[in-house]
C-alpha positions as CSV (number, residue, x, y, z in Angstrom):
1,X,-6.2,2.8,-6.7
2,X,-2.7,3.4,-7.0
3,X,-0.3,1.5,-4.8
4,X,3.4,2.3,-4.1
5,X,4.9,-0.9,-2.6
6,X,8.3,-0.9,-1.1
7,X,9.9,-4.2,-0.1
8,X,11.2,-3.3,3.6
9,X,13.1,-4.9,6.2
10,X,11.0,-3.2,8.5
11,X,8.8,0.2,8.6
12,X,6.5,2.2,11.0
13,X,4.4,4.9,11.1
14,X,4.2,7.7,14.0
15,X,1.2,9.9,14.6
16,X,1.8,12.5,17.6
17,X,5.0,10.9,18.4
18,X,3.4,7.8,18.9
19,X,4.2,4.5,16.8
20,X,0.7,3.3,15.9
21,X,1.5,0.6,13.3
22,X,4.8,-1.3,12.3
23,X,6.1,-4.2,10.3
24,X,9.1,-6.4,10.1
25,X,10.0,-8.0,6.7
26,X,7.3,-7.4,4.2
27,X,5.9,-4.2,2.2
28,X,5.2,-0.7,3.1
29,X,2.0,0.1,0.9
30,X,1.0,3.9,0.2
31,X,-2.2,3.8,-1.1
32,X,-4.3,6.4,-3.1
33,X,-8.1,6.1,-3.8
34,X,-9.3,7.7,-6.8
35,X,-12.9,8.8,-7.7
36,X,-14.4,6.1,-9.4
37,X,-12.6,3.2,-7.4
38,X,-14.9,0.3,-6.1
39,X,-14.7,-2.7,-4.2
40,X,-13.8,-4.8,-7.0
41,X,-10.5,-2.7,-7.7
42,X,-9.6,-3.3,-3.8
43,X,-10.1,-6.9,-4.3
44,X,-7.9,-7.2,-7.3
45,X,-5.3,-5.0,-5.9
46,X,-5.1,-7.1,-2.7
47,X,-5.1,-10.0,-4.7
48,X,-1.9,-9.1,-6.8
49,X,-0.2,-7.7,-4.0
50,X,-0.6,-10.8,-1.8
51,X,0.7,-12.9,-4.9
52,X,3.7,-11.0,-5.8
53,X,6.9,-13.1,-5.9
54,X,9.4,-10.3,-5.1
55,X,11.3,-11.7,-2.0
56,X,14.4,-13.5,-2.5
57,X,14.6,-17.3,-2.0
58,X,17.7,-19.3,-0.9
59,X,19.4,-18.7,-4.3
60,X,19.0,-14.9,-4.0
61,X,16.2,-14.9,-6.8
62,X,12.9,-13.0,-6.2
63,X,10.6,-16.0,-6.1
64,X,8.7,-15.7,-2.9
65,X,5.6,-14.1,-1.9
66,X,4.5,-12.5,1.6
67,X,2.8,-15.8,2.5
68,X,6.1,-17.5,1.8
69,X,8.1,-15.6,4.1
70,X,5.3,-14.8,6.6
71,X,5.9,-11.0,6.0
72,X,3.6,-8.3,6.9
73,X,2.3,-4.9,5.5
74,X,1.8,-1.5,6.6
75,X,-0.8,0.4,4.6
76,X,-0.7,4.1,4.5
77,X,-3.2,6.1,2.9
78,X,-1.9,8.7,0.7
79,X,-4.3,11.0,-1.4
80,X,-1.2,12.8,-3.0
81,X,-0.6,9.7,-5.3
82,X,-4.1,11.0,-7.0
83,X,-2.3,14.3,-7.8
84,X,-2.2,15.6,-11.4
85,X,0.9,17.4,-12.1
86,X,0.6,17.9,-15.7
87,X,-0.3,21.7,-15.9
88,X,1.4,24.4,-13.6
89,X,3.5,23.9,-10.5
90,X,0.7,23.1,-8.0
91,X,-0.7,19.8,-8.2
92,X,-4.5,19.1,-8.4
93,X,-6.1,16.5,-6.3
94,X,-9.5,16.7,-8.1
95,X,-8.8,12.8,-9.1
96,X,-8.7,12.0,-5.2
97,X,-12.0,10.3,-4.1
98,X,-13.8,12.1,-1.5
99,X,-12.6,11.5,2.3
100,X,-15.5,9.3,3.5
101,X,-15.4,7.2,0.1
102,X,-11.5,7.1,0.1
103,X,-11.2,5.8,3.8
104,X,-14.0,3.3,3.3
105,X,-12.2,1.9,0.4
106,X,-8.7,1.9,2.2
107,X,-10.2,0.0,5.2
108,X,-12.1,-2.5,2.6
109,X,-8.6,-3.0,1.1
110,X,-6.9,-3.8,4.3
111,X,-9.5,-6.3,5.0
112,X,-9.2,-7.6,1.3
113,X,-5.5,-8.4,2.2
114,X,-6.2,-10.1,5.3
115,X,-8.6,-12.4,3.3
116,X,-6.0,-13.1,0.9
117,X,-3.7,-14.6,3.9
118,X,-1.7,-11.8,4.7
119,X,-1.0,-12.5,8.3
120,X,0.2,-9.1,9.6
121,X,-1.6,-6.0,8.3
122,X,-0.8,-2.7,10.0
123,X,-2.4,0.8,9.2
124,X,-1.4,4.1,9.6
125,X,-4.2,6.7,10.7
126,X,-6.5,8.0,7.6
127,X,-6.1,11.7,7.2
128,X,-3.8,12.2,10.0
129,X,-0.2,14.0,9.6
130,X,1.6,10.9,9.8
131,X,5.5,10.2,9.8
132,X,6.8,7.2,8.0
133,X,10.0,5.2,8.6
134,X,11.4,2.5,6.6
135,X,14.2,0.6,5.7
136,X,13.8,-0.3,1.7
137,X,15.2,-3.7,1.0
138,X,16.8,-4.0,-2.4
139,X,15.4,-1.2,-3.1
140,X,12.4,-2.9,-4.7
141,X,9.7,-0.2,-5.4
142,X,6.8,-1.1,-7.4
143,X,3.8,1.0,-8.6
144,X,0.5,-0.6,-9.3
145,X,-2.7,1.1,-10.7
146,X,-5.6,-1.0,-10.0
147,X,-7.3,0.1,-13.2
148,X,-4.5,-1.5,-15.3
149,X,-5.0,-5.0,-13.7
150,X,-6.8,-7.7,-15.8
151,X,-10.1,-8.3,-14.2
């Protein structure tokens, strides 16, 4: 799984001109599920994200986690994170998991975040044409590949 985290002041996702998910201070997470990903990787990624200390304390140091700020997350499925752009000009999406498998792991990842104590977990709509809005705070943007996490 690949996750792009953006520390946000607020974010929202719209489908068919209707806001279906939003969060205040916390993370916007774009999540790509690749072939071969499994529940253990979803658990490890959720654990890592829930514990990241990238929110500022009273001394303006990145020292606080989502739990410390009572922050939330908005998780958006994004198969394009699995693109292979090494050859030609058209990305290959062969590395992306098939839709049913990807959706299942996407949902499981969101469940894992809740189990890690993330109080507010909002979601986009898997497979939909979504419009995502955010105010990136910092900007702080991190990329995490679950296959690179210590198991």
